C-alpha positions as CSV (number, residue, x, y, z in Angstrom):
1,M,-0.9,-13.6,-9.7
2,N,-2.3,-11.7,-11.9
3,T,-2.0,-14.0,-15.3
4,F,-1.4,-12.4,-19.2
5,I,-1.0,-13.1,-22.2
6,I,0.9,-10.4,-25.5
7,I,-1.3,-10.5,-28.3
8,D,1.1,-8.4,-31.5
9,D,2.6,-9.2,-34.5
10,E,5.7,-7.0,-33.1
11,P,8.4,-9.1,-31.6
12,L,10.0,-5.5,-30.1
13,A,6.7,-5.2,-28.7
14,H,6.7,-8.5,-26.8
15,E,10.1,-7.6,-25.2
16,I,9.0,-4.5,-24.3
17,I,6.1,-5.6,-22.8
18,E,7.9,-8.6,-21.0
19,E,10.9,-6.3,-19.8
20,Y,8.2,-3.5,-17.7
21,C,5.8,-6.7,-16.5
22,G,9.3,-8.6,-15.8
23,M,9.9,-5.9,-13.3
24,L,6.2,-5.8,-11.5
25,P,5.5,-8.5,-8.8
26,H,2.5,-10.5,-8.9
27,L,2.3,-10.5,-12.5
28,Q,2.7,-13.6,-14.8
29,L,3.3,-13.8,-18.9
30,V,1.3,-17.3,-19.9
31,K,1.2,-17.4,-23.8
32,N,2.8,-14.9,-25.9
33,C,0.5,-14.4,-29.4
34,Y,2.1,-13.2,-32.4
35,N,-1.6,-13.4,-34.1
36,A,-5.3,-12.9,-33.3
37,I,-5.7,-16.4,-34.6
38,E,-2.9,-17.9,-32.5
39,A,-4.5,-15.8,-29.2
40,M,-8.3,-17.1,-30.2
41,Q,-6.9,-20.9,-30.0
42,F,-5.5,-20.0,-26.9
43,L,-8.8,-18.3,-25.2
44,N,-10.9,-21.1,-25.8
45,E,-8.9,-23.4,-24.1
46,N,-7.3,-20.7,-21.4
47,T,-8.5,-18.2,-19.3
48,V,-6.2,-14.8,-18.7
49,D,-6.6,-12.0,-16.2
50,F,-6.2,-10.0,-19.2
51,M,-3.7,-9.1,-22.1
52,F,-1.9,-6.2,-24.0
53,L,-4.0,-6.2,-27.6
54,D,-2.6,-4.8,-30.5
55,I,-4.7,-3.5,-33.2
56,H,-2.7,-3.4,-36.6
57,M,-2.3,-7.2,-37.0
58,P,-2.1,-10.0,-40.4
59,K,-5.2,-11.8,-40.5
60,L,-7.9,-10.9,-38.1
61,K,-7.3,-7.0,-36.6
62,G,-7.5,-6.4,-32.6
63,L,-10.6,-5.0,-32.7
64,D,-12.4,-7.2,-34.3
65,F,-10.7,-10.4,-33.1
66,L,-11.7,-8.7,-29.0
67,R,-16.0,-8.8,-30.7
68,T,-15.5,-12.4,-31.5
69,L,-15.1,-13.4,-27.6
70,T,-18.0,-13.6,-25.5
71,N,-16.4,-13.2,-22.1
72,P,-12.9,-11.3,-22.6
73,P,-10.4,-10.9,-20.2
74,K,-9.6,-7.2,-19.6
75,V,-7.8,-5.5,-22.1
76,I,-5.2,-2.7,-22.5
77,V,-4.5,-2.0,-25.9
78,T,-0.9,-1.4,-27.3
79,T,-1.1,0.6,-30.2
80,A,0.3,3.5,-32.4
81,Y,-2.9,4.6,-34.4
82,K,-4.9,6.9,-31.6
83,E,-8.1,7.3,-33.9
84,F,-8.9,4.0,-33.0
85,A,-9.5,5.2,-28.9
86,I,-13.3,5.6,-29.1
87,E,-13.9,2.1,-30.6
88,G,-11.6,0.7,-28.3
89,F,-13.9,2.0,-25.0
90,E,-16.8,1.3,-26.7
91,L,-15.9,-2.2,-26.5
92,N,-15.0,-1.6,-22.4
93,V,-11.1,-1.8,-22.7
94,A,-9.5,-1.0,-19.4
95,D,-6.7,1.3,-20.7
96,Y,-5.8,2.6,-24.7
97,L,-1.3,2.9,-24.8
98,L,0.2,4.9,-27.5
99,K,3.4,3.2,-28.9
100,P,5.7,4.2,-27.5
101,F,4.1,4.2,-23.7
102,S,6.5,4.4,-20.7
103,F,7.0,2.3,-18.0
104,D,5.2,4.2,-15.7
105,R,2.1,4.6,-18.1
106,L,1.9,0.9,-18.6
107,V,1.9,1.1,-14.8
108,K,-1.8,2.6,-14.8
109,A,-3.0,0.4,-16.7
110,I,-2.2,-2.6,-14.9
111,N,-3.5,-0.7,-11.9
112,K,-6.5,-0.3,-13.7
113,V,-6.8,-4.1,-15.1
114,I,-5.7,-5.7,-11.5
115,T,-8.2,-3.5,-8.8
116,N,-11.3,-3.6,-11.5
117,N,-10.6,-7.6,-11.4
118,T,-10.3,-7.6,-8.3
119,S,-14.0,-5.6,-7.5
120,S,-15.9,-7.7,-10.1
121,N,-14.2,-11.2,-8.8
122,K,-14.2,-10.6,-4.8
123,K,-17.7,-10.6,-2.9
124,E,-17.8,-9.0,0.7
125,T,-18.2,-11.4,3.8
126,S,-18.3,-8.6,5.9
127,T,-19.8,-5.2,6.1
128,T,-17.2,-4.0,8.4
129,K,-14.0,-5.5,6.5
130,M,-12.9,-3.6,3.5
131,E,-12.6,-5.3,0.1
132,S,-8.6,-5.8,-0.1
133,F,-6.4,-5.5,-3.5
134,K,-3.3,-4.4,-4.6
135,F,-1.8,-1.8,-6.6
136,F,1.1,0.1,-7.6
137,V,3.0,2.9,-6.0
138,K,5.8,4.5,-8.0
139,G,8.1,6.1,-4.7
140,D,11.4,6.0,-4.1
141,K,12.7,4.8,-7.8
142,K,11.0,1.3,-7.0
143,Q,7.3,0.2,-7.8
144,H,6.0,-0.7,-4.2
145,Y,2.8,-3.5,-4.3
146,V,0.3,-2.1,-1.9
147,D,-2.5,-3.3,0.0
148,A,-5.4,-1.0,-0.1
149,N,-5.9,-2.4,3.9
150,T,-3.1,-1.5,5.2
151,I,-3.4,2.4,3.9
152,L,-4.8,4.6,6.7
153,F,-4.5,7.7,5.0
154,I,-3.3,10.0,2.1
155,E,-1.7,13.3,2.5
156,A,-1.5,15.9,-0.7
157,F,1.7,16.8,-1.1
158,G,1.6,19.2,-4.0
159,N,1.8,17.6,-7.1
160,Y,2.5,14.7,-5.2
161,T,1.2,12.5,-2.2
162,K,2.3,10.5,0.5
163,I,0.5,7.4,1.5
164,F,0.6,6.5,5.0
165,L,0.1,2.7,5.8
166,E,-0.1,1.3,8.8
167,D,4.1,0.3,8.9
168,E,5.6,3.0,6.7
169,M,4.7,6.3,4.8
170,I,5.3,5.7,0.5
171,F,6.3,9.2,-1.5
172,S,3.6,9.2,-4.3
173,H,4.3,10.7,-7.8
174,E,0.7,10.9,-8.5
175,K,-1.7,14.1,-7.5
176,I,-4.5,13.0,-4.6
177,S,-6.6,13.4,-7.5
178,Y,-5.8,9.8,-9.0
179,Y,-6.0,8.6,-6.2
180,E,-9.3,9.8,-5.3
181,T,-10.7,8.0,-8.4
182,F,-8.8,5.1,-8.4
183,L,-9.7,3.9,-5.0
184,N,-13.1,2.4,-3.9
185,T,-15.4,4.6,-2.9
186,K,-17.0,2.5,-0.4
187,N,-13.6,2.1,1.9
188,F,-12.3,5.4,1.5
189,L,-13.6,9.3,1.4
190,R,-12.1,12.4,1.1
191,V,-12.6,14.6,3.7
192,H,-10.3,17.3,3.0
193,K,-8.8,18.8,-0.4
194,S,-5.3,17.4,1.0
195,F,-7.2,14.2,2.3
196,I,-8.4,10.8,1.7
197,I,-9.2,8.7,5.0
198,A,-9.4,4.9,4.8
199,I,-13.1,4.5,6.7
200,D,-12.5,1.2,8.9
201,K,-9.1,3.3,10.2
202,I,-11.3,6.0,11.7
203,K,-10.4,5.8,15.4
204,H,-13.2,8.5,16.1
205,I,-14.3,11.8,15.2
206,E,-14.6,15.0,17.2
207,G,-15.2,18.6,16.1
208,N,-13.4,19.1,12.9
209,R,-11.2,16.2,13.6
210,I,-10.6,12.5,12.6
211,Q,-8.7,10.0,14.5
212,I,-6.3,7.4,13.1
213,T,-3.9,5.9,14.8
214,T,-1.9,8.8,16.4
215,H,-3.3,11.2,13.2
216,K,-5.0,14.1,13.8
217,I,-7.0,14.5,9.8
218,P,-8.8,18.0,9.6
219,I,-12.0,18.0,7.9
220,G,-12.3,20.5,5.3
221,L,-15.5,22.9,5.1
222,T,-17.0,21.3,1.5
223,Y,-16.3,17.8,2.9
224,K,-18.3,18.2,6.3
225,S,-21.5,17.0,5.0
226,N,-19.9,13.7,2.7
227,V,-18.5,13.0,6.9
228,S,-21.9,13.2,8.4
229,K,-23.0,10.2,6.5
230,L,-20.5,7.8,7.5
231,Y,-22.9,8.4,11.2
232,N,-26.1,10.2,10.3
233,H,-28.2,7.3,8.4
């Protein structure tokens, strides 16, 4: 379960974020804060995985509040003011959402937070086992909560993608380039302009094909050197 707080002086902003996050499994709202002082007091005694942070608030501005924290949780900035984006990213915020933002845009921000939290807190116990993390995938008018460990490969399909899992296939509304930057390069490899594979799911490599279960994945000419690094050390 990923815990979070909302820090915003506008009750409507709380309602929107709560409604969106309520549609996603494994997220738990633990506190509504309506100013930075209230949030500061809460974080002095509690820890959360991430927080939604407004910038323009009374008493103490959001980014000024963030500077006071020595070990802050991951931050998703929510604001109507785009001019503070650079300053926000200099403070290592995970994402910067401009109000009004869509549900899909919020999901992308949450994916950044929960995968970053997993990779920073989790240590590999085996060189052969993939680090497991979960993320949301929009498909079939639903948000699927996907365990990266179950991915076999991802195939481009125009401006969309097909995510082949161990027990199903999800038609995703994201381009393959999104997953290339999003997935851990230690676990996944782009082997063709249209394919990203899970390295630990490779059965064998023969010629210009990679066998994964019953699927034969082509190796693109420009990606051959990347594939050869898997077995030429």
